[in-house]
N, C-alpha and C positions, 0 to 999 in steps of 0.2 A: 416614211416612206415605206409603203408595202411591196414586199417581193425585190427582185433584182432591176438593178437598171441597166440599159443595155450599153455597152462601150461605145463612145462617140466616133470610134472609128475599128474596122475591120481588122487591120494589122495591129500585129503584137503590142505591148505596152513597154516601155523602157524598164518598168520597175513595176512590182507587185509588191505592197506591204499588207500583211495580215494581221489586223488587230489594232485597234484606235484608242488606244490607252496611251499612257505616259510615253511608251517608247515609239509605237506605231505612231504616235502624230508627230513627235519628232521626225521620224524618218519621212514621213511625208512630207513635212515642211523641208527638211533638208534636200532630200531628192529633188522636189519641184523648183526651189531655188535655184539650183546646178542644172535646172533646165531639163530635167528627166519627166516625158509622160509618165505619171504615177497614177495606178490603181489602188486605191485604199479600200481594204475590204473589213467588213465589221459583220460580226454575228449576230448583233442585237439589233435593237429599232434603232430608228433617228430620233435624236435629241436636239432640238436647236436651241440655241443660247438664249438664255431669256425666258422666251415663250413658253417652253417645256420644264421649266423650274415650278411646277406646278403647286408648289406648298411656299415656295419661299417667303411669300408675303403672310401667311396664316398665322394667326393667334392661337395659342393654346386651346381656347375656348372654340374655335372653329373646327378641331377634330373631333369626330364622333365619340372617339374615347380620352379625349384631351392629351392626345398624345402618347397615353399609355400603350396604346394598341390593344389587341385581341389576343390573350395567351392560347386560346383554342387554334386561332388562325395560325400562329408563330408556330406552334408545336407540329401543325400537320403539314404546313409549306413552306417554312423556313426555318427547319430545327437548327441547321447550322448557323445561316445567315444572322438570325436574331442575336447570336452570341456575340457579335461583333458590336463596338462600341458605338460606331455611327451608325447602326441601324435602329428604325423607330417609325412611328405611325406616319412622321414628317419623311422619310426616307427610304422606307420600303420598295420604293418603285424602281430605285436604283439600283436593287440586289437582285438575283436570280431566285426563283422559287426553288428550293431544293427539291421538291416533289416533281417538278418537270425536268430536272436535270442530275440525275443520281450519279451516284459514285460510290467506289466501295473502299472501308477503310478498316485494318483491325479493330475488333470489339476491345481489346485491352489498351491499346495504344492510338487513339481515334486520331486523324488528322483533320484538322478543319479549315476548309476549302472555301474562302471568302471570294465570292463573283460579283462583277455588275456589267452584265451582258447588253450594252446599249452604247452608242456612237459616244466616245469619251472613254469607255472604260469605268475603270478603277479611277481616273484623274479626277473625277466628280466628288469621290468620297475618300480619298486618301488623307493621310494626315499633315502632308506638307513640310515636313522635315526634310530639310537638305544641307548636309554635311559631306565634305569631302572627305576620302580615304585618304590614309597617306601610306609611307613606305612601311610604316609598322604593319599594314595589314596585306598589302603586296606581296610582302617578303616572308611572312608569317608560315606558310605552307612549307617553303625551302627550309626554312630555320628548322622547324618541328617534326617535318615530315610526314605530316598529316594532310592528305591531300596531293595534288599538282601544283609544282610552282607556276605563278602566274607570267604568262608571255610577256609581262607589260610591270613598267614602276610607274611611281607617281609622275615623274617627268614626262611620259609618254601621255598621261591625262591631263596636266594641270593645265594647258593652254585650253582644253575644251572643257573643262570644268568654268575656264573665267567664260566662254564661249556660252555656254548655257545660262551661267548666272546673269550676265547681261542682259538675255533677253528674258527671262522668267521672273527676273525679280527676287532677290532672296533678303530678307530682312535680318540682319544679325550684327554682331561686334565682336572685333577682331582682338584677339586675345594671345597672337604668338606661341601658341603650342604647337611644337613639332608633330604632337600625336592627333592634331586637330586641325588641318590646316585651314588657313585664315582664306577668303574669297575677296569677290566684288559684292560688297553689300550694299544695301540700303539702311537708311538708319534702323538702330534695332527697336523693337519694341520695349516698353518699360517696365521694370520689376515693380511688384508690388511694394511696400512698406515692411510686410512680413519677410519676405523674400530678400532684400537688402539686409535686413536683420540676420537672415539665414546665412546670406552669403558673407558678411563680414564674421561670424561666428566661424562659421567653417574655416574661411581661408587664414583666421588666426590659429585655429588648432591643428591645422595640417598644411605644411609647406608644399606639399605636392599635390595639393588636389583644388580644384577650381569652380566656380561656377558662374556660369555663363547664360546669356540669354538662347533659348533653342532658335535656331537658323530656321527660318520658314519661308515658304513661298506665299506669303502674306504681304502684301503690298503697304509699306507705313507711307508711300506717297504715291502719286500717282506716276507710273512707268509705262513708256511705250505705247501711250493712248490707252490704259487701263487704270482702273483703279481710281482713288485708293480704297484700302479695305475698310468696311463701316464697324468693325470690330462688333459686329453683332456674334460671331462664333456659332453660325448655323451653316457652314460651307457646307455639308453634304444635301444641304436642300437646293445648290446652284446658287451661283451668287449673279446677278445681272448687271453689277458694277464692276465684273472682271477681277474683283479684288485678290483672289487666288489663283494661283496658276491652275488650268485646265486644257485638255485639247480644245474644247470649245470656245474658251476665252483668248487662247495664244497662238498655239501650233494651226490649228485648222482654219482660221482667218489668214494666217501668213502664207498657208499652202494653196487655199484658194486664190488668192490675189494675185500668184503666179500666172494663172489660167492654164496651169499643166495637169489640174487635178481632177480625176474621176472617183465619186465616192459610190460604193455600193454597201446596201446595208440587208439587215434579215437575210444574209448569206454565210453560213457557217463552213468553213475549210474543211473536207474530209479528208484530201490528200494534197501534197506538192507531187507534179507530175516529173519523171525522170524521163530523159531523152539519153539511151543508152548509146547510140551512134555518135551521138557529141559528149558525152560525158558529163553534161549539164543538166540541171531543172529548166524545164520549159515553161512552167506556169502551175496554176492551182486547178484542183477540181472543188468545185462549191455547192453547196445543198441548200436551195432556197426554204429557208425555216418556216415560211407561210404557206407555200406549196406543195415542196417537197421534190421540186424540179432541179435536175441536175444541170450544171454547166461549168464550162471551162475557160478559163482566162490564161492567154499566153504573156510572155515577158521575157526580157534579156536577164534581170536578176529579179530575185525574191529575198524579200527581208521577212522574215518570221518574228513577230510580235504577238504573239497570242496568250502570253502570261507563261511563268516558268513550267506549270503543269499542262495548259493548253498546246504550246508548242512541243513539248516532247508526246503529247498524245497525237499530233499530226505527223510527226517523225515516224513514231512506230507504227503509224497505221498507212505509210507512205513505203508500201514495200514494191520491190522487184528483183529480178533474177540477179542482178548486181548486188540488191541490199535485200537480203530475206528478211533479215530482222528489224527493218526498218531504215528510212532513208538516212544517209551519211553516220552511219552506225558500225563501221568497221572496227573501230574501238571496242564495241559492246558497251560504251557509258552511257548512252541516251538513257534516259530516264533514272539513273542511277545518282547518288551525292546530292540529294534531296535535303534541304536544310531549311531553317529557320532560326529566327532570334526566340530564345527563351526569355518570357518577361512574366507580367503578373503576379510579383513578388518583390516585397520590398517592406519599406514602412511608413507609418502614420504616426502624426503626433499633434498636438495644439502650440500654436507660437503664442505665449502670453503676451498681454497686453495691446497697445493699440486699438482699443474698443472706440475709440473716438476717431477713427480713420477708415475710410473705403475706397472703392474703385470706381472709374468712370467706364462703361462701356464693358464689353464681355472680348477681352483679349484672345486672339485665337492660337495663343501659343502657351510656353510654361518656361521653366529654365532649365539648365541641363549640368550635370557633371560629368566630366569626359572620363575617359578610361582612366585610371590611375595605377592597376594591377598588371606587373610583367611586362613594366616599360623597360626594362635591361638592368635594374638597380640588381648587384650582386649580392645585396642583403635578402633578397626576395626567395623564399622557401615555402611556396604557397601549397604545392601538392596539387594543381592543377595548371593547364596551358589556356594561353589567352588572356580575355577579361571582359569589362562589361561596362557600359556606361550607365548613368542614372539620368532618367528624365522624373523633372520632379516639379514642384508648384506648390504656391499657398494662397489662400483666397478664404474669405469671409464665408461661413456657412449662411445659406438664403432661408426665406420662409418656407421652403420645402421639405427644411428639416423637421418639421412638426408632425410630416407623417411616421416617423420614427419616435418621437417624443412623445411622454407622458402627460396628459392633461387635456382637459376638454371646454368647449365654451369660451364665456370672455377672457377668463385667465390665460387660455392658450394663447388665444385670438392677442392679445394686447402683447404676450411675451414674443410672439414672432413678428411684430410688428418693426422691432429692432433686428439687425442682422446677428448671428451667430458669433462663435470666438473665431481666429483666423485659424485654419488648419492647415497641414502642411503634408505632402506625399511624396514619398520617392519610391520610384520603381524601375528597378534595373531591366536593362536589356543585354543579355549574355550572348558571345558568340558562341556559333554552333561547328563543330568540326565538320568538314568533309567526310562522310563514311560511305562506301560503295554499298552498304547494306541498307540504307535507307534508299528506298528506290520507288517507282511506279512502273507498273505496267497494264497491259489492256487485257480484258476478260476477254476469253477466248469464244466465250457464246452470248454474254448479255449485251445488247445494244441500244442505244438510246432512240428516241421516235423517229431519229432523221436515219437509222441504218449504221451509226458510228459505234466502234466498241466504246465502253465506257471503261474509265480508269478505277484502276486498282493500286491505293497507296499502303505502303508498308513501312512504317516508320516506328523509332524509338529514340528516346534522349539518352545520350550517352552517359557514363559514370562523370565524365569531365564536365558536361552542363548540368549536373546534379549539384556538382562542388563549387561550382560558377554561382548558383543559385544559393547554396547555403552561405557561402561568404557574403555574398551581395545583400542579403536579408541583415545578416550583422552588422556588416559596415553600413549600411542605411541607417540602422537603429543609431549605430555610435555617432555617426554626422549629426543626426537630429540632437542627439543629446549635447553633444558638442557646439551645437550652434543655439542652444539657449532653450531647446522645446521642450515641455512636460509632456506626460501621458505618452511615451513613445511605447509603440507595441508594433511589431513586426508581423507580416501576412504573408501566407501564400495560397494562390487560388489555383497552383497546380495546372497551370493552363495547358492544353493539348499542342502540338506543334501546329503551326499554320494559325495559332490565336494572333501573332504580331502581322500576319499579314505581308511578311517579307521572306515568303517562299523563294529559295535560289536553288541553282545548280540543274541539273538532268541533260545538260548540254553543256557542259564546260570548257573553258578556253585552256589551252595548255601549250605547251612546246613539242609535245610529242604525240603523233598523229595515234600511236597505239594505246594512248590513255587518256585521250581527250577527244573533244568534237570538233572543237574552234582555234582558230591559230590567234594571233597576237592583234589581228583586225576584225576579230568577230567572224569570220569567214570559215564555211565549212572546210576540214581537212582534206574530206572528199570529194567534195562538188565546189566548185571555184565561183559559182555565182550564186549560191547561197548563204546568206549573213542571217544571224541571229544576233540581236541586241537586248532582249528583255531580260528578266531574272534568270532566265535558263543559262546564260552564258556565264553565270559567275563561279569561280571556282572556289570561294570562300564567303564568309558571311560579315567580314569584320563585327563590330558590335554596334556600329551607327546605320541608322537607315539608309537602305540602298539607293533610293530614287536618282538622285543626283548623279551618283557613278553611273546607272541605267543611263539617262539622257547624254552624260558628257559620252561614253562608249558609242551610243547610237550615232552622234554628229561626227565623231571621228570615225566610226565605220563607214558611213555614207562618204565621206570626202575621199576615204581609201577607194571604195567601189567605184565612184565617178573616174577616178584617175585612172583604174585597170581597164574599166570600159573605154576609156578614150584611147588607150595604149591597145585594145582588141585583144586584151588578155582572158577576158571574160565570154 
């Protein structure tokens, strides 16, 4: 749809949700199912489930550049987005053009801001890993003094993890590990024969290390009218089978089914409106991204789910006499404590043998070695805090390896008729410490084409993250060797912050309004009818993917907000 949809009624909505990605979709679902008339605002274009997955069924030879794309186009319009693993000729329409959506970042410490401005946001292109956090994560800040103490613990969130897992469908296996709590799972995907060899070797060599299947929101069987996943491993093109969780496949249909949802696309939120007399937010001001027209919408409560950086940008741009430095920013912490997982480093190897075995389909996940560092053993003297998890996998090299191998003509063609050896990869994801000096602000002079100040991002990796990376690479190599692999080599691609697309912080939860933006229910300390449940709310990063935690926090916050509305406290 082009431009703004008019509200169905003139009176204010019960709730406004800003952003339609993973958390925005969940907020809309939960709010409407509680009976609230809800307006969902998306800054990008409409994407209809199935119909608008325009490359879903295309074969490589149907693309002008056989899927490889145009280097000159990428350099001009997608300089940042093209670095993401899911970006390509078949998926670029689900990523923003950097040339049209500028931001600033330090030359020496670049931040890679990956974005998808369309209905569904990055829920269409995410990696789908779904892990629960544990109290190892929720108590870390309090124990070592970095950041502020989380105002919740695992017990507060456990029932909400179960709530979202039952709806989205998470394939995984239970391992009984306190550092990686089990959940309510569909049957797991199967390990390859090479991974089974690696798992046996690893767990024989290390009593404290385990290998499991990555818990992933790809359905191994039909679930809630969706799926199952077809094992095509082309998720970022969109999936008409609804085989993986996205806003389009799951939360948006649920919200629409209530009859309580109004959707607006092509509308970027410029600011949240603050009513000084009531000491409450009253709605939002949006700019039509097609016409440039400004419009305001009113509601009793507002949920900001515009992404870690987008939410901070809106808050900082929402100034008033009460909040001259940005809405809900009496603490001065809005925009600060920006974090991401350090990744893109580990080790690779060959798993010998098994050349008479192969796999069927293209499994949409891999294996995982949960955190084993700093779990509380008294003999650990490692020289760094926190830890990392290892995302891994083993598969046979396909015919495409021929592009990097010597040879020509019939000899090369004949050699590529058979798959190559089994190759294993281990890549770590390191926890990032919350630091006030990692922050974003707004450029005082430069604005985008809709008149909104652009973001400036200032970040560096700390010495702790660098030490984690060094240990992670060494341990990956040692684990591969212990698993019986050969030709082991470490690698370090020195990815900048933002590469993992797990940005967190900028409006963190905490117990003290002087040092945090949100309370234990994701409610702004300063403004009681404002809630933030995307990555901005996070007080630390753990070392596991955060999406399941975002969803659980969102469902929990909506439950609280509805109860407070009914009590007339908002």
